[in-house]
N, C-alpha and C positions, 0 to 999 in steps of 0.2 A: 503494499500499498504504500503509494507516494505521501512525503511530509503534506502536502497539501490538501488531498481529500483527508488525512489522519486529523490536523487540525479542525476542519469544518467538523468533520462528526465529534470532535471533541469539545467545542465552542455549543455544537445544541444538545449535548448531552449536558452541562454545565447551566444552560438557559432553563432547561426543563427538570433541572432535578436539586443541583446543588444553591439556585440560586432563588430557586421559586419559596415566596414564605409559606409554611408547614404552620397553619392556625393551629393552636391547642386545643379544640372543641375539649376535652375533657375537663381542662382550667375553667373552661369557660363558662360551660354548665355545673359550676360550682353555684354560680352565684342565678339568683331567682329572677327573672322579670316583675318589674316595678309597674304596678296595674293603676292608671290612674283613675279614682276611684269615681269621675266625676268628668261629666262631656262637655269642654269649654266652649261648644257650638251652641250650651242650650244656656252660657250663661254670658252674652254678648253685650257690652257694654256700646249705650249709647247715648244721644242728648237727654233723654229722659230717665235716665235705670244706668248704674252703677256696679258691677261687681268687680270682686275682688276673689280669690280661692286661694286658699292660704293651709300650709300644712305645719305644725310639732309635731314636736315627742318630744317624751318625759316619762320617770317612773312615778308622778303624779299626774294625774289626771286633773285635778285640779290647776293644776300650775300650767300643763299643756291647754286647756283652754281658755285661759286667762291669752297667754303668749298669742294664740290666734288672732284674741279680742284686738288687742293690742295691735297687732302687726295685721291685721285689715283695716282697722281705724288709722293709723297710719296711710296707708299708701291707698285707700280711698279719700284722705283730703288730697293727697297728691294729686291725683285723680282730680279730683275736681279745679281745685287752684289751677289747674292746668286746661282748664274744659274753658274756664269763664273766663279765664286770661285771653284764651284765643279767642272763644267768640267776642273778645269787647272789641281787639286789636282788630277784625274784622271793618267795624260801624266807629269805633270811637277815635278820635283827634282831641287829642288833650291839649289844651292851651298854655300848660306849665307843668316843668316838673314837679313841683308840689303836687298839683291835681291829677297825675299821676301817681304818685305815692297817696295816695290818699284811697285811689282807687283799687291800689293793689293792697291793700290795707283792708279793704273795704272787703276783697274777694276772699282772703284770708278769712275773715272773722265769717263770712256766707259759709263757704269750706268747713270749718271748725263745727259750725251751726247743725249742719247739715250731717255732719259724722255723727253728731248725739242721734239723732234718727236710725242711725245703720241697723237693719234688720239679718238675723240669722236665717238663710233660706234653706241652707239643706248643711248636712256633714256625716260622718264617717269617723268611724273609733276603731283601732286592732291594735292588738296586745299580741307584743312580738316575742319569739321565744327567750329573749332575755328580759322578759316583766315589763317593756317600756312600752307606753302607747302610745300612737300613732293618730293623731286628730287631725282629719282633716275636716275643713267649714269651706259655705260660700255664704259672703253676707254681701247684704246689697243697699244701697241707699237712694231715693227717687227723690230725683230733682224739685219736683213740687212741693216737698214736703216740707219748705217754709216758707211762711207767710209774707215776711218779708219781702221779696221779689215782687207780686203784685199780688193784689186783690184777689184772681182768680185762679192762684199757685198754678199759673201753667204761664210754660214761659211761648206765648205766643210769636215773637219774632224777637231775631237778634238786636234789633235797633230797639224794641220797647224792652226786652233783656235791660241793656246795658242801661237806660235812662231810670229803670227804678233802679238798680245798682250801685248805681252814684250816687243816689239819694238816701243810700245807708248808714246811718251816724254809728259807730263806731269806736270806742275807744283802747279795742283790747290789742294789751300788747301781746305778740307772740312771743317774745324771746324769755328766758329763763329769767325770772322778775319774786323779788317779796311776793307779787301779788300771783302766779304761778302756785294752782294748788296740787297736793301734795296726792297721788292716787292711793285708791283702797284694793287692798291683796286679801280677797274674802280668802283663802287658805292660810295664811298669817293671821294668828288671834294674839300674841306677844311681840315683845317690845327686846327678846334676846338677842345676842349678835348674829348667833343661828338664822333668824328670822332675817335680821337686818340685814346680812346678805345674799341670802335667796332674793330678798325684794330688790337686789341693785343685780342681781343675775337677771332674774325674770324681765326687769323693765328696758335692759341695755339690749339684750337678747332679741327686743320687742322689737327694734328700729334696725334688722340686718337688713340690707340690700336700699336705704335711703340713701340719697346723693350724698355728694360731697359739696359741700360751699365753703371758701375761706372766708372768715368772719361768720356764720351760720351759724343761727341758735335754736332753730326751732325743726321737727321733722318737716312740717309743711313746705321749706323754702329750703333744707338740708343743715349738716353741722361740718362744722373745720373742728379738730381733735379737743379743744377745750370747750370748746361748745354743747359738745356729745356728751362729755363726761359731766357738763353744770347741769344741761338738763338732768340726764340721769339720776345723779341725787337729789335733784329738788324735785321730782316727780316720786322717788322713791321714799327719800328720805327726811323731806321739806328741811333740806339744805342746800342752800344756794353758795357755791363754791367762788370763786376771782376767778377771772373771765381768761384770761388767758395763761399762758405756760410759763411766761414771766414775772407775774402775779403770782403765779404759783410758786416759784423758784423764791421771790422774797418772803411772800408769805408765811409759807408752808415750808422754807428748806429746814426747821429742825425737827418737822418729820419724817421726812425722806430718809429712809437707810437704806446703805448701799451693797447690802447682801441682797439675799434669794431666797433664801432659807424657811423663813417665817412670813414669806407673803403667803394672803388664802383670796378666797372667792369676792369680789366685790373693792378691795383694795386699788388703792390707783398706782395704775407703772408708766415709770418718765424713761425719755432714749434721749439723746444728744443726735439729733438729724441736722441738725445745722452747726458745721463746724466753728462760727462766732458766737454760737450760744453752749452755757452749759446746760440746759434744759429746753429744748423745741418741741416734743410730741409727749402728749401722754396718752392713756387709755387705761381700759379696765380690766384687771388679770376675773381669770373665772376659775377652771381647774385642771386639770392632768398637763399643766404646761402650756395653758393656750391663753388668749387674751383678744380681748375686743374693741375698736376704736374706728374712727375715721382716718382712714389712710392717708387720699390724696386726690387729688382733683378728678384723677386719672382711673378710681376704684370709687366704691360704694362702704357706704360701716359692713366690715365684716370680721371673722375671728381667724384668728391666725397663731399660729404655732409659736412660741417664745424659741426661735433658734436661730439660726446663721444672721442674718442682718440687722435682726432686731437684739439677739443675745448679746453679737460684738458691740453695739450702741444704747446698751443699757444703761440708766444712771442707777435709779433705786426705784422702792417704791414707799408709799402714805398708805398707809394704814385707813381703814373706812375708822376705825376707833378716834381716833384725834381728831377726825372730823366731829364726831357725834361730841366729844369729850368737849371741842371749840364751841358747837353749838347751842351747848348747855345753862 
């Protein structure tokens, strides 16, 4: 056999055998298919109805249900606010920046009010082999639930809707402030440290997927890192933290411990992500070497492992106990 023919045969043998990807079906079959319990086609959002399908998992069914409720409310408020401002931009021309700001504030207020009328449409509960509950729920908001929009509670046209919306007078401050109300947690009935930490976990994880916004203070507009932890502590513990990481370093510097041994769920965790700053990023420690935070403008609120980049730039942590003692 001449060398040219041999090389051609060898080439095709390699292509057909040695280089072909062999899928390990046996390994793949170890994983069960995840079946989505709701058909999204049955819950289509339009101009009058807004739906949100959420899923939570926890060993405590009450925690799973309340976490789903908070997630749905947050995401539905975002949907509503985006829709209101989109409709307004089609017809309205604001004569000044102040008028635009007032309208934006009013639209956020309307979204918050509508969210209070959120309804549970359907839910499914499963118990996994590991003992944890897998809770799925569909929530809905009807856009004509709020009487302040117009007398008929029906949006007749975008033009009339926008005129009525501009008339709404509201002084609601959406940022975390002294007026921000603390949440009630039906599964917690004492004030122990463990309960305090569970409240922080429940509140913080309910905002997974919320957008990052530099300077953001609320779930409706988005959060930056310090705005996120400030909101969570105010809603869960009624503690109003300082607004920026620069202020955290200045006012809470004595609380920050440089080690990692005694850190617990709910503690604030600090990082040096800016070479010109000692502390420039903050998150909330959960468990199992994980923490939750608002990372940057390219990402949304997420849970991450404490390793790699984050472990290398770790500064220290401040215990929630210090903040509760400071508030007393």
